[in-house]
Jmol script that loads the backbone (N, CA, C; Angstrom):
load data "model"
ATOM      1  N   MET A   1      32.633  -7.146  23.374  1.00  0.00           N
ATOM      2  CA  MET A   1      31.605  -7.438  22.366  1.00  0.00           C
ATOM      3  C   MET A   1      30.251  -6.663  22.664  1.00  0.00           C
ATOM      4  N   SER A   2      29.473  -6.242  21.765  1.00  0.00           N
ATOM      5  CA  SER A   2      28.383  -5.507  21.725  1.00  0.00           C
ATOM      6  C   SER A   2      27.157  -6.351  22.013  1.00  0.00           C
ATOM      7  N   THR A   3      26.282  -5.835  22.699  1.00  0.00           N
ATOM      8  CA  THR A   3      25.015  -6.523  22.975  1.00  0.00           C
ATOM      9  C   THR A   3      23.905  -6.082  22.238  1.00  0.00           C
ATOM     10  N   ILE A   4      24.303  -4.993  21.308  1.00  0.00           N
ATOM     11  CA  ILE A   4      23.238  -4.429  20.325  1.00  0.00           C
ATOM     12  C   ILE A   4      22.959  -5.484  19.268  1.00  0.00           C
ATOM     13  N   PRO A   5      21.599  -5.778  19.064  1.00  0.00           N
ATOM     14  CA  PRO A   5      21.292  -6.827  18.049  1.00  0.00           C
ATOM     15  C   PRO A   5      21.525  -6.191  16.575  1.00  0.00           C
ATOM     16  N   PRO A   6      21.902  -6.968  15.631  1.00  0.00           N
ATOM     17  CA  PRO A   6      22.157  -6.663  14.385  1.00  0.00           C
ATOM     18  C   PRO A   6      20.899  -6.085  13.647  1.00  0.00           C
ATOM     19  N   PHE A   7      20.994  -5.315  12.573  1.00  0.00           N
ATOM     20  CA  PHE A   7      19.809  -5.012  11.842  1.00  0.00           C
ATOM     21  C   PHE A   7      19.260  -6.161  11.304  1.00  0.00           C
ATOM     22  N   GLY A   8      17.740  -6.147  11.298  1.00  0.00           N
ATOM     23  CA  GLY A   8      16.974  -7.228  10.793  1.00  0.00           C
ATOM     24  C   GLY A   8      16.752  -7.084   9.293  1.00  0.00           C
ATOM     25  N   LYS A   9      16.249  -8.023   8.701  1.00  0.00           N
ATOM     26  CA  LYS A   9      15.961  -7.973   7.132  1.00  0.00           C
ATOM     27  C   LYS A   9      14.962  -6.757   6.971  1.00  0.00           C
ATOM     28  N   GLU A  10      13.935  -6.592   7.862  1.00  0.00           N
ATOM     29  CA  GLU A  10      12.889  -5.687   7.622  1.00  0.00           C
ATOM     30  C   GLU A  10      13.472  -4.268   7.729  1.00  0.00           C
ATOM     31  N   GLU A  11      14.381  -4.072   8.704  1.00  0.00           N
ATOM     32  CA  GLU A  11      14.968  -2.706   8.734  1.00  0.00           C
ATOM     33  C   GLU A  11      15.748  -2.369   7.676  1.00  0.00           C
ATOM     34  N   ILE A  12      16.673  -3.426   7.263  1.00  0.00           N
ATOM     35  CA  ILE A  12      17.487  -3.142   6.036  1.00  0.00           C
ATOM     36  C   ILE A  12      16.773  -2.749   4.808  1.00  0.00           C
ATOM     37  N   LYS A  13      15.576  -3.576   4.611  1.00  0.00           N
ATOM     38  CA  LYS A  13      14.731  -3.304   3.417  1.00  0.00           C
ATOM     39  C   LYS A  13      14.113  -1.955   3.561  1.00  0.00           C
ATOM     40  N   ALA A  14      13.659  -1.543   4.699  1.00  0.00           N
ATOM     41  CA  ALA A  14      13.046  -0.255   4.856  1.00  0.00           C
ATOM     42  C   ALA A  14      14.090   0.956   4.389  1.00  0.00           C
ATOM     43  N   VAL A  15      15.411   0.874   4.876  1.00  0.00           N
ATOM     44  CA  VAL A  15      16.368   1.678   4.509  1.00  0.00           C
ATOM     45  C   VAL A  15      16.609   1.587   3.011  1.00  0.00           C
ATOM     46  N   GLN A  16      16.840   0.324   2.564  1.00  0.00           N
ATOM     47  CA  GLN A  16      17.191   0.252   1.083  1.00  0.00           C
ATOM     48  C   GLN A  16      16.013   0.923   0.286  1.00  0.00           C
ATOM     49  N   ASP A  17      14.794   0.412   0.495  1.00  0.00           N
ATOM     50  CA  ASP A  17      13.674   1.077  -0.325  1.00  0.00           C
ATOM     51  C   ASP A  17      13.625   2.613  -0.194  1.00  0.00           C
ATOM     52  N   THR A  18      13.839   3.187   0.945  1.00  0.00           N
ATOM     53  CA  THR A  18      13.707   4.538   1.078  1.00  0.00           C
ATOM     54  C   THR A  18      14.801   5.274   0.267  1.00  0.00           C
ATOM     55  N   VAL A  19      15.966   4.741   0.430  1.00  0.00           N
ATOM     56  CA  VAL A  19      17.015   5.342  -0.303  1.00  0.00           C
ATOM     57  C   VAL A  19      16.869   5.258  -1.787  1.00  0.00           C
ATOM     58  N   ASN A  20      16.590   4.110  -2.394  1.00  0.00           N
ATOM     59  CA  ASN A  20      16.226   3.841  -3.810  1.00  0.00           C
ATOM     60  C   ASN A  20      15.108   4.717  -4.283  1.00  0.00           C
ATOM     61  N   GLU A  21      14.110   4.849  -3.338  1.00  0.00           N
ATOM     62  CA  GLU A  21      13.085   5.785  -3.799  1.00  0.00           C
ATOM     63  C   GLU A  21      13.490   7.296  -3.800  1.00  0.00           C
ATOM     64  N   ARG A  22      14.388   7.698  -2.903  1.00  0.00           N
ATOM     65  CA  ARG A  22      14.817   9.116  -2.883  1.00  0.00           C
ATOM     66  C   ARG A  22      15.726   9.285  -4.121  1.00  0.00           C
ATOM     67  N   TYR A  23      16.500   8.456  -4.671  1.00  0.00           N
ATOM     68  CA  TYR A  23      17.518   8.571  -5.856  1.00  0.00           C
ATOM     69  C   TYR A  23      16.877   8.038  -7.082  1.00  0.00           C
ATOM     70  N   LYS A  24      15.736   7.485  -7.119  1.00  0.00           N
ATOM     71  CA  LYS A  24      15.205   6.936  -8.287  1.00  0.00           C
ATOM     72  C   LYS A  24      15.952   5.837  -8.896  1.00  0.00           C
ATOM     73  N   ARG A  25      16.867   5.220  -8.131  1.00  0.00           N
ATOM     74  CA  ARG A  25      17.692   4.012  -8.639  1.00  0.00           C
ATOM     75  C   ARG A  25      18.173   3.294  -7.488  1.00  0.00           C
ATOM     76  N   GLU A  26      18.683   1.989  -7.839  1.00  0.00           N
ATOM     77  CA  GLU A  26      19.349   1.305  -6.713  1.00  0.00           C
ATOM     78  C   GLU A  26      20.722   1.797  -6.335  1.00  0.00           C
ATOM     79  N   VAL A  27      20.798   2.177  -5.120  1.00  0.00           N
ATOM     80  CA  VAL A  27      22.039   2.711  -4.336  1.00  0.00           C
ATOM     81  C   VAL A  27      22.449   1.492  -3.300  1.00  0.00           C
ATOM     82  N   PRO A  28      23.695   1.146  -3.550  1.00  0.00           N
ATOM     83  CA  PRO A  28      24.002   0.143  -2.533  1.00  0.00           C
ATOM     84  C   PRO A  28      24.107   0.593  -1.064  1.00  0.00           C
ATOM     85  N   VAL A  29      23.455  -0.024  -0.199  1.00  0.00           N
ATOM     86  CA  VAL A  29      23.513   0.077   1.148  1.00  0.00           C
ATOM     87  C   VAL A  29      24.188  -1.090   1.874  1.00  0.00           C
ATOM     88  N   GLU A  30      25.367  -0.709   2.617  1.00  0.00           N
ATOM     89  CA  GLU A  30      26.320  -1.680   3.071  1.00  0.00           C
ATOM     90  C   GLU A  30      26.043  -1.952   4.468  1.00  0.00           C
ATOM     91  N   GLU A  31      26.168  -3.237   5.108  1.00  0.00           N
ATOM     92  CA  GLU A  31      26.245  -3.267   6.592  1.00  0.00           C
ATOM     93  C   GLU A  31      27.484  -3.236   7.043  1.00  0.00           C
ATOM     94  N   VAL A  32      27.767  -2.367   8.072  1.00  0.00           N
ATOM     95  CA  VAL A  32      29.197  -1.957   8.485  1.00  0.00           C
ATOM     96  C   VAL A  32      29.098  -2.204  10.056  1.00  0.00           C
ATOM     97  N   THR A  33      30.133  -2.054  10.663  1.00  0.00           N
ATOM     98  CA  THR A  33      30.400  -1.888  12.071  1.00  0.00           C
ATOM     99  C   THR A  33      30.954  -0.514  12.489  1.00  0.00           C
ATOM    100  N   THR A  34      30.403   0.139  13.446  1.00  0.00           N
ATOM    101  CA  THR A  34      30.783   1.431  13.713  1.00  0.00           C
ATOM    102  C   THR A  34      31.082   1.372  15.339  1.00  0.00           C
ATOM    103  N   GLU A  35      31.830   2.520  15.734  1.00  0.00           N
ATOM    104  CA  GLU A  35      32.141   2.619  17.159  1.00  0.00           C
ATOM    105  C   GLU A  35      31.695   4.069  17.649  1.00  0.00           C
ATOM    106  N   LEU A  36      30.870   4.065  18.590  1.00  0.00           N
ATOM    107  CA  LEU A  36      30.582   5.536  19.228  1.00  0.00           C
ATOM    108  C   LEU A  36      30.151   5.376  20.525  1.00  0.00           C
ATOM    109  N   ARG A  37      30.183   6.616  21.100  1.00  0.00           N
ATOM    110  CA  ARG A  37      29.834   6.762  22.654  1.00  0.00           C
ATOM    111  C   ARG A  37      28.204   6.626  22.514  1.00  0.00           C
ATOM    112  N   LEU A  38      27.717   5.786  23.231  1.00  0.00           N
ATOM    113  CA  LEU A  38      26.238   5.767  23.426  1.00  0.00           C
ATOM    114  C   LEU A  38      25.665   6.842  24.196  1.00  0.00           C
ATOM    115  N   THR A  39      26.419   7.391  25.139  1.00  0.00           N
ATOM    116  CA  THR A  39      25.915   8.579  25.966  1.00  0.00           C
ATOM    117  C   THR A  39      27.131   9.463  25.988  1.00  0.00           C
ATOM    118  N   PRO A  40      26.852  10.868  26.168  1.00  0.00           N
ATOM    119  CA  PRO A  40      27.963  11.797  26.253  1.00  0.00           C
ATOM    120  C   PRO A  40      29.025  11.543  27.618  1.00  0.00           C
ATOM    121  N   GLU A  41      28.506  10.653  28.485  1.00  0.00           N
ATOM    122  CA  GLU A  41      29.326  10.315  29.773  1.00  0.00           C
ATOM    123  C   GLU A  41      30.221   9.238  29.433  1.00  0.00           C
ATOM    124  N   ASP A  42      29.930   8.357  28.479  1.00  0.00           N
ATOM    125  CA  ASP A  42      30.558   7.092  28.152  1.00  0.00           C
ATOM    126  C   ASP A  42      32.100   7.561  27.825  1.00  0.00           C
ATOM    127  N   ARG A  43      33.003   6.773  28.396  1.00  0.00           N
ATOM    128  CA  ARG A  43      34.497   7.046  28.119  1.00  0.00           C
ATOM    129  C   ARG A  43      34.927   6.034  27.009  1.00  0.00           C
ATOM    130  N   GLU A  44      34.200   4.840  27.001  1.00  0.00           N
ATOM    131  CA  GLU A  44      34.611   3.845  26.016  1.00  0.00           C
ATOM    132  C   GLU A  44      33.641   3.905  24.725  1.00  0.00           C
ATOM    133  N   LEU A  45      34.122   3.514  23.701  1.00  0.00           N
ATOM    134  CA  LEU A  45      33.340   3.526  22.501  1.00  0.00           C
ATOM    135  C   LEU A  45      32.635   1.950  22.411  1.00  0.00           C
ATOM    136  N   THR A  46      31.490   2.049  21.898  1.00  0.00           N
ATOM    137  CA  THR A  46      30.642   0.825  21.856  1.00  0.00           C
ATOM    138  C   THR A  46      30.601   0.341  20.337  1.00  0.00           C
ATOM    139  N   GLU A  47      30.829  -0.885  20.032  1.00  0.00           N
ATOM    140  CA  GLU A  47      30.694  -1.385  18.674  1.00  0.00           C
ATOM    141  C   GLU A  47      29.200  -1.496  18.464  1.00  0.00           C
ATOM    142  N   CYS A  48      28.790  -0.923  17.260  1.00  0.00           N
ATOM    143  CA  CYS A  48      27.374  -0.913  16.831  1.00  0.00           C
ATOM    144  C   CYS A  48      27.259  -1.308  15.391  1.00  0.00           C
ATOM    145  N   PRO A  49      26.139  -1.998  15.132  1.00  0.00           N
ATOM    146  CA  PRO A  49      25.841  -2.277  13.709  1.00  0.00           C
ATOM    147  C   PRO A  49      25.481  -0.983  13.035  1.00  0.00           C
ATOM    148  N   GLY A  50      25.811  -0.907  11.651  1.00  0.00           N
ATOM    149  CA  GLY A  50      25.448   0.393  10.940  1.00  0.00           C
ATOM    150  C   GLY A  50      25.057   0.019   9.491  1.00  0.00           C
ATOM    151  N   LEU A  51      24.355   0.901   8.886  1.00  0.00           N
ATOM    152  CA  LEU A  51      24.043   0.816   7.518  1.00  0.00           C
ATOM    153  C   LEU A  51      24.678   2.003   6.808  1.00  0.00           C
ATOM    154  N   TYR A  52      25.356   1.886   5.805  1.00  0.00           N
ATOM    155  CA  TYR A  52      26.193   2.968   5.192  1.00  0.00           C
ATOM    156  C   TYR A  52      25.841   2.951   3.602  1.00  0.00           C
ATOM    157  N   TRP A  53      25.711   4.228   3.144  1.00  0.00           N
ATOM    158  CA  TRP A  53      25.868   4.480   1.719  1.00  0.00           C
ATOM    159  C   TRP A  53      26.384   5.808   1.348  1.00  0.00           C
ATOM    160  N   GLN A  54      26.692   5.906   0.003  1.00  0.00           N
ATOM    161  CA  GLN A  54      27.340   7.183  -0.463  1.00  0.00           C
ATOM    162  C   GLN A  54      26.405   7.638  -1.700  1.00  0.00           C
ATOM    163  N   GLU A  55      26.339   8.853  -1.734  1.00  0.00           N
ATOM    164  CA  GLU A  55      25.767   9.517  -2.845  1.00  0.00           C
ATOM    165  C   GLU A  55      26.662  10.699  -3.138  1.00  0.00           C
ATOM    166  N   GLY A  56      27.067  10.677  -4.420  1.00  0.00           N
ATOM    167  CA  GLY A  56      28.036  11.781  -4.879  1.00  0.00           C
ATOM    168  C   GLY A  56      29.187  11.828  -3.758  1.00  0.00           C
ATOM    169  N   ASP A  57      29.428  13.167  -3.275  1.00  0.00           N
ATOM    170  CA  ASP A  57      30.495  13.199  -2.239  1.00  0.00           C
ATOM    171  C   ASP A  57      30.011  13.167  -0.947  1.00  0.00           C
ATOM    172  N   CYS A  58      28.740  12.769  -0.611  1.00  0.00           N
ATOM    173  CA  CYS A  58      28.061  12.613   0.598  1.00  0.00           C
ATOM    174  C   CYS A  58      28.150  11.183   1.141  1.00  0.00           C
ATOM    175  N   HIS A  59      28.478  11.046   2.416  1.00  0.00           N
ATOM    176  CA  HIS A  59      28.324   9.590   3.042  1.00  0.00           C
ATOM    177  C   HIS A  59      27.232   9.649   3.957  1.00  0.00           C
ATOM    178  N   PHE A  60      26.510   8.600   4.135  1.00  0.00           N
ATOM    179  CA  PHE A  60      25.424   8.476   5.282  1.00  0.00           C
ATOM    180  C   PHE A  60      25.636   7.302   5.967  1.00  0.00           C
ATOM    181  N   ILE A  61      25.210   7.339   7.298  1.00  0.00           N
ATOM    182  CA  ILE A  61      25.355   6.199   8.178  1.00  0.00           C
ATOM    183  C   ILE A  61      24.225   6.281   9.164  1.00  0.00           C
ATOM    184  N   ILE A  62      23.611   5.094   9.289  1.00  0.00           N
ATOM    185  CA  ILE A  62      22.589   4.848  10.376  1.00  0.00           C
ATOM    186  C   ILE A  62      23.123   4.014  11.171  1.00  0.00           C
ATOM    187  N   THR A  63      23.205   4.161  12.501  1.00  0.00           N
ATOM    188  CA  THR A  63      23.876   3.202  13.472  1.00  0.00           C
ATOM    189  C   THR A  63      22.767   2.781  14.435  1.00  0.00           C
ATOM    190  N   LYS A  64      22.682   1.385  14.598  1.00  0.00           N
ATOM    191  CA  LYS A  64      21.753   0.856  15.559  1.00  0.00           C
ATOM    192  C   LYS A  64      22.366   0.885  16.956  1.00  0.00           C
ATOM    193  N   THR A  65      21.739   1.699  17.960  1.00  0.00           N
ATOM    194  CA  THR A  65      22.257   2.005  19.239  1.00  0.00           C
ATOM    195  C   THR A  65      21.640   1.004  20.383  1.00  0.00           C
ATOM    196  N   GLY A  66      20.660   0.389  19.932  1.00  0.00           N
ATOM    197  CA  GLY A  66      19.872  -0.582  20.921  1.00  0.00           C
ATOM    198  C   GLY A  66      18.690  -1.251  20.151  1.00  0.00           C
ATOM    199  N   ALA A  67      18.005  -2.213  20.892  1.00  0.00           N
ATOM    200  CA  ALA A  67      16.807  -2.762  20.122  1.00  0.00           C
ATOM    201  C   ALA A  67      15.819  -1.571  19.720  1.00  0.00           C
ATOM    202  N   GLY A  68      15.643  -1.377  18.325  1.00  0.00           N
ATOM    203  CA  GLY A  68      14.663  -0.443  17.940  1.00  0.00           C
ATOM    204  C   GLY A  68      15.100   1.010  18.279  1.00  0.00           C
ATOM    205  N   GLU A  69      16.359   1.198  18.326  1.00  0.00           N
ATOM    206  CA  GLU A  69      16.989   2.681  18.560  1.00  0.00           C
ATOM    207  C   GLU A  69      17.994   2.967  17.513  1.00  0.00           C
ATOM    208  N   TYR A  70      18.060   4.092  16.886  1.00  0.00           N
ATOM    209  CA  TYR A  70      18.867   4.423  15.759  1.00  0.00           C
ATOM    210  C   TYR A  70      19.470   5.841  16.031  1.00  0.00           C
ATOM    211  N   HIS A  71      20.636   5.959  15.473  1.00  0.00           N
ATOM    212  CA  HIS A  71      21.327   7.251  15.251  1.00  0.00           C
ATOM    213  C   HIS A  71      21.751   7.499  13.944  1.00  0.00           C
ATOM    214  N   CYS A  72      21.780   8.798  13.347  1.00  0.00           N
ATOM    215  CA  CYS A  72      22.086   8.891  12.087  1.00  0.00           C
ATOM    216  C   CYS A  72      22.985  10.154  11.815  1.00  0.00           C
ATOM    217  N   GLN A  73      23.753  10.198  10.723  1.00  0.00           N
ATOM    218  CA  GLN A  73      24.302  11.363  10.290  1.00  0.00           C
ATOM    219  C   GLN A  73      24.855  11.207   8.962  1.00  0.00           C
ATOM    220  N   PHE A  74      25.187  12.413   8.315  1.00  0.00           N
ATOM    221  CA  PHE A  74      25.771  12.504   7.005  1.00  0.00           C
ATOM    222  C   PHE A  74      27.074  13.299   7.166  1.00  0.00           C
ATOM    223  N   PHE A  75      27.962  12.966   6.243  1.00  0.00           N
ATOM    224  CA  PHE A  75      29.330  13.729   6.207  1.00  0.00           C
ATOM    225  C   PHE A  75      29.868  13.884   4.796  1.00  0.00           C
ATOM    226  N   TYR A  76      30.647  14.797   4.695  1.00  0.00           N
ATOM    227  CA  TYR A  76      31.376  15.033   3.517  1.00  0.00           C
ATOM    228  C   TYR A  76      32.894  14.818   3.740  1.00  0.00           C
ATOM    229  N   SER A  77      33.343  15.051   4.869  1.00  0.00           N
ATOM    230  CA  SER A  77      34.761  14.830   5.416  1.00  0.00           C
ATOM    231  C   SER A  77      34.692  14.804   6.902  1.00  0.00           C
ATOM    232  N   VAL A  78      35.970  14.686   7.484  1.00  0.00           N
ATOM    233  CA  VAL A  78      36.052  14.575   8.909  1.00  0.00           C
ATOM    234  C   VAL A  78      35.622  15.876   9.478  1.00  0.00           C
ATOM    235  N   ARG A  79      35.827  16.946   8.835  1.00  0.00           N
ATOM    236  CA  ARG A  79      35.472  18.308   9.408  1.00  0.00           C
ATOM    237  C   ARG A  79      34.047  18.564   9.081  1.00  0.00           C
ATOM    238  N   GLU A  80      33.373  17.979   8.106  1.00  0.00           N
ATOM    239  CA  GLU A  80      32.051  18.373   7.683  1.00  0.00           C
ATOM    240  C   GLU A  80      31.140  17.233   8.008  1.00  0.00           C
ATOM    241  N   GLN A  81      30.629  17.149   9.265  1.00  0.00           N
ATOM    242  CA  GLN A  81      29.796  16.141   9.658  1.00  0.00           C
ATOM    243  C   GLN A  81      28.570  16.706  10.247  1.00  0.00           C
ATOM    244  N   TYR A  82      27.410  16.146   9.960  1.00  0.00           N
ATOM    245  CA  TYR A  82      26.151  16.636  10.340  1.00  0.00           C
ATOM    246  C   TYR A  82      25.042  15.570  10.729  1.00  0.00           C
ATOM    247  N   GLY A  83      24.223  15.959  11.620  1.00  0.00           N
ATOM    248  CA  GLY A  83      23.063  15.199  12.173  1.00  0.00           C
ATOM    249  C   GLY A  83      21.786  15.828  11.828  1.00  0.00           C
ATOM    250  N   THR A  84      20.814  15.290  12.320  1.00  0.00           N
ATOM    251  CA  THR A  84      19.486  15.678  12.141  1.00  0.00           C
ATOM    252  C   THR A  84      18.895  16.728  13.295  1.00  0.00           C
ATOM    253  N   GLY A  85      19.721  16.765  14.325  1.00  0.00           N
ATOM    254  CA  GLY A  85      19.263  17.393  15.537  1.00  0.00           C
ATOM    255  C   GLY A  85      18.571  16.471  16.597  1.00  0.00           C
ATOM    256  N   ILE A  86      18.309  15.203  16.166  1.00  0.00           N
ATOM    257  CA  ILE A  86      17.543  14.381  16.912  1.00  0.00           C
ATOM    258  C   ILE A  86      18.515  13.256  17.312  1.00  0.00           C
ATOM    259  N   PRO A  87      18.749  13.187  18.671  1.00  0.00           N
ATOM    260  CA  PRO A  87      19.864  12.120  19.072  1.00  0.00           C
ATOM    261  C   PRO A  87      19.486  10.702  18.814  1.00  0.00           C
ATOM    262  N   ARG A  88      18.194  10.348  18.982  1.00  0.00           N
ATOM    263  CA  ARG A  88      17.834   8.813  18.790  1.00  0.00           C
ATOM    264  C   ARG A  88      16.493   8.812  18.081  1.00  0.00           C
ATOM    265  N   TYR A  89      16.349   7.869  17.302  1.00  0.00           N
ATOM    266  CA  TYR A  89      15.066   7.581  16.715  1.00  0.00           C
ATOM    267  C   TYR A  89      14.664   6.223  17.137  1.00  0.00           C
ATOM    268  N   HIS A  90      13.243   5.917  17.201  1.00  0.00           N
ATOM    269  CA  HIS A  90      12.842   4.727  17.595  1.00  0.00           C
ATOM    270  C   HIS A  90      12.054   4.087  16.381  1.00  0.00           C
ATOM    271  N   ASP A  91      12.092   4.718  15.299  1.00  0.00           N
ATOM    272  CA  ASP A  91      11.400   4.321  14.077  1.00  0.00           C
ATOM    273  C   ASP A  91      12.467   4.343  12.742  1.00  0.00           C
ATOM    274  N   ILE A  92      12.749   3.187  12.265  1.00  0.00           N
ATOM    275  CA  ILE A  92      13.846   3.273  11.290  1.00  0.00           C
ATOM    276  C   ILE A  92      13.532   4.096   9.998  1.00  0.00           C
ATOM    277  N   VAL A  93      12.264   4.008   9.625  1.00  0.00           N
ATOM    278  CA  VAL A  93      11.608   4.735   8.452  1.00  0.00           C
ATOM    279  C   VAL A  93      11.742   6.270   8.757  1.00  0.00           C
ATOM    280  N   GLU A  94      11.352   6.634   9.804  1.00  0.00           N
ATOM    281  CA  GLU A  94      11.446   8.162  10.217  1.00  0.00           C
ATOM    282  C   GLU A  94      12.901   8.550  10.344  1.00  0.00           C
ATOM    283  N   CYS A  95      13.715   7.713  10.815  1.00  0.00           N
ATOM    284  CA  CYS A  95      15.207   7.987  10.929  1.00  0.00           C
ATOM    285  C   CYS A  95      15.809   8.246   9.495  1.00  0.00           C
ATOM    286  N   VAL A  96      15.511   7.305   8.576  1.00  0.00           N
ATOM    287  CA  VAL A  96      16.126   7.464   7.141  1.00  0.00           C
ATOM    288  C   VAL A  96      15.557   8.572   6.390  1.00  0.00           C
ATOM    289  N   THR A  97      14.168   8.744   6.527  1.00  0.00           N
ATOM    290  CA  THR A  97      13.486   9.850   5.877  1.00  0.00           C
ATOM    291  C   THR A  97      13.985  11.071   6.334  1.00  0.00           C
ATOM    292  N   THR A  98      14.128  11.285   7.485  1.00  0.00           N
ATOM    293  CA  THR A  98      14.654  12.510   8.186  1.00  0.00           C
ATOM    294  C   THR A  98      16.136  12.929   7.777  1.00  0.00           C
ATOM    295  N   LEU A  99      16.857  11.989   7.794  1.00  0.00           N
ATOM    296  CA  LEU A  99      18.233  12.014   7.338  1.00  0.00           C
ATOM    297  C   LEU A  99      18.391  12.533   6.059  1.00  0.00           C
ATOM    298  N   LEU A 100      17.624  11.899   5.039  1.00  0.00           N
ATOM    299  CA  LEU A 100      17.659  12.163   3.649  1.00  0.00           C
ATOM    300  C   LEU A 100      17.060  13.688   3.422  1.00  0.00           C
ATOM    301  N   ARG A 101      16.012  14.065   4.120  1.00  0.00           N
ATOM    302  CA  ARG A 101      15.508  15.305   3.983  1.00  0.00           C
ATOM    303  C   ARG A 101      16.446  16.441   4.533  1.00  0.00           C
ATOM    304  N   VAL A 102      17.002  16.162   5.590  1.00  0.00           N
ATOM    305  CA  VAL A 102      18.049  17.130   6.274  1.00  0.00           C
ATOM    306  C   VAL A 102      19.269  17.347   5.292  1.00  0.00           C
ATOM    307  N   GLN A 103      19.680  16.158   4.701  1.00  0.00           N
ATOM    308  CA  GLN A 103      20.773  16.255   3.751  1.00  0.00           C
ATOM    309  C   GLN A 103      20.439  17.095   2.583  1.00  0.00           C
ATOM    310  N   ALA A 104      19.244  16.802   2.009  1.00  0.00           N
ATOM    311  CA  ALA A 104      18.771  17.389   0.779  1.00  0.00           C
ATOM    312  C   ALA A 104      18.667  19.068   1.013  1.00  0.00           C
ATOM    313  N   ASP A 105      18.186  19.372   2.181  1.00  0.00           N
ATOM    314  CA  ASP A 105      18.028  20.744   2.530  1.00  0.00           C
ATOM    315  C   ASP A 105      19.480  21.506   2.640  1.00  0.00           C
ATOM    316  N   HIS A 106      20.314  20.694   3.396  1.00  0.00           N
ATOM    317  CA  HIS A 106      21.735  21.139   3.547  1.00  0.00           C
ATOM    318  C   HIS A 106      22.446  21.310   2.149  1.00  0.00           C
ATOM    319  N   GLU A 107      22.366  20.278   1.370  1.00  0.00           N
ATOM    320  CA  GLU A 107      22.672  20.382  -0.100  1.00  0.00           C
ATOM    321  C   GLU A 107      22.289  21.551  -0.840  1.00  0.00           C
ATOM    322  N   ARG A 108      20.975  21.741  -0.715  1.00  0.00           N
ATOM    323  CA  ARG A 108      20.387  23.117  -1.316  1.00  0.00           C
ATOM    324  C   ARG A 108      21.094  24.320  -0.916  1.00  0.00           C
ATOM    325  N   ASP A 109      21.075  24.436   0.409  1.00  0.00           N
ATOM    326  CA  ASP A 109      21.745  25.625   1.099  1.00  0.00           C
ATOM    327  C   ASP A 109      23.211  25.849   0.661  1.00  0.00           C
ATOM    328  N   ARG A 110      23.979  24.756   0.629  1.00  0.00           N
ATOM    329  CA  ARG A 110      25.249  24.751   0.205  1.00  0.00           C
ATOM    330  C   ARG A 110      25.473  25.189  -1.136  1.00  0.00           C
ATOM    331  N   ARG A 111      24.651  24.773  -2.155  1.00  0.00           N
ATOM    332  CA  ARG A 111      24.596  25.277  -3.505  1.00  0.00           C
ATOM    333  C   ARG A 111      24.397  26.646  -3.580  1.00  0.00           C
ATOM    334  N   MET A 112      23.357  27.181  -2.896  1.00  0.00           N
ATOM    335  CA  MET A 112      22.967  28.528  -2.924  1.00  0.00           C
ATOM    336  C   MET A 112      24.203  29.509  -2.339  1.00  0.00           C
ATOM    337  N   GLN A 113      24.830  29.021  -1.352  1.00  0.00           N
ATOM    338  CA  GLN A 113      25.967  29.774  -0.759  1.00  0.00           C
ATOM    339  C   GLN A 113      26.987  29.881  -1.717  1.00  0.00           C
ATOM    340  N   GLN A 114      27.274  28.718  -2.494  1.00  0.00           N
ATOM    341  CA  GLN A 114      28.332  28.727  -3.443  1.00  0.00           C
ATOM    342  C   GLN A 114      27.982  29.586  -4.697  1.00  0.00           C
ATOM    343  N   GLU A 115      26.728  29.703  -5.027  1.00  0.00           N
ATOM    344  CA  GLU A 115      26.399  30.509  -6.204  1.00  0.00           C
ATOM    345  C   GLU A 115      26.481  31.964  -5.800  1.00  0.00           C
ATOM    346  N   GLU A 116      26.006  32.304  -4.531  1.00  0.00           N
ATOM    347  CA  GLU A 116      26.211  33.697  -3.941  1.00  0.00           C
ATOM    348  C   GLU A 116      27.716  34.016  -3.972  1.00  0.00           C
ATOM    349  N   GLN A 117      28.492  33.237  -3.459  1.00  0.00           N
ATOM    350  CA  GLN A 117      29.926  33.476  -3.455  1.00  0.00           C
ATOM    351  C   GLN A 117      30.667  33.748  -4.797  1.00  0.00           C
ATOM    352  N   SER A 118      30.243  32.868  -5.802  1.00  0.00           N
ATOM    353  CA  SER A 118      30.859  32.980  -7.248  1.00  0.00           C
ATOM    354  C   SER A 118      30.221  34.192  -8.118  1.00  0.00           C
ATOM    355  N   SER A 119      28.992  34.682  -7.557  1.00  0.00           N
ATOM    356  CA  SER A 119      28.464  35.822  -8.227  1.00  0.00           C
ATOM    357  C   SER A 119      28.723  37.150  -7.549  1.00  0.00           C
ATOM    358  N   GLY A 120      29.291  37.138  -6.328  1.00  0.00           N
ATOM    359  CA  GLY A 120      29.433  38.175  -5.563  1.00  0.00           C
ATOM    360  C   GLY A 120      30.675  38.810  -5.650  1.00  0.00           C
TER     361      GLY A 120
END
end "model"
wireframe off; spacefill off
backbone 0.3
color backbone group
């Protein structure tokens, strides 16, 4: 059993409001349970509370890894998973904002690469 506290109402609202603002509409953000290694040395997975949403073919997850500590990533498939380059955040708004920004940049680069391939 995990000792990591669940997301509080304020944390959920901060994520929901930021996601809705980014997409200019209500996007369902779900509470989920995830399993991950909290440190690279861990052999066992730890159950952690998470917030999940999907936009188009991209999936997003913010995992709470401790009191006021968060990890985030976005993915398209098992083989296409990305993070922000920051292993842990201590501010939920910074976490979700950075995650959305990095994904938007990635999506832009992905489209440009596809356009170059189709025109070349």
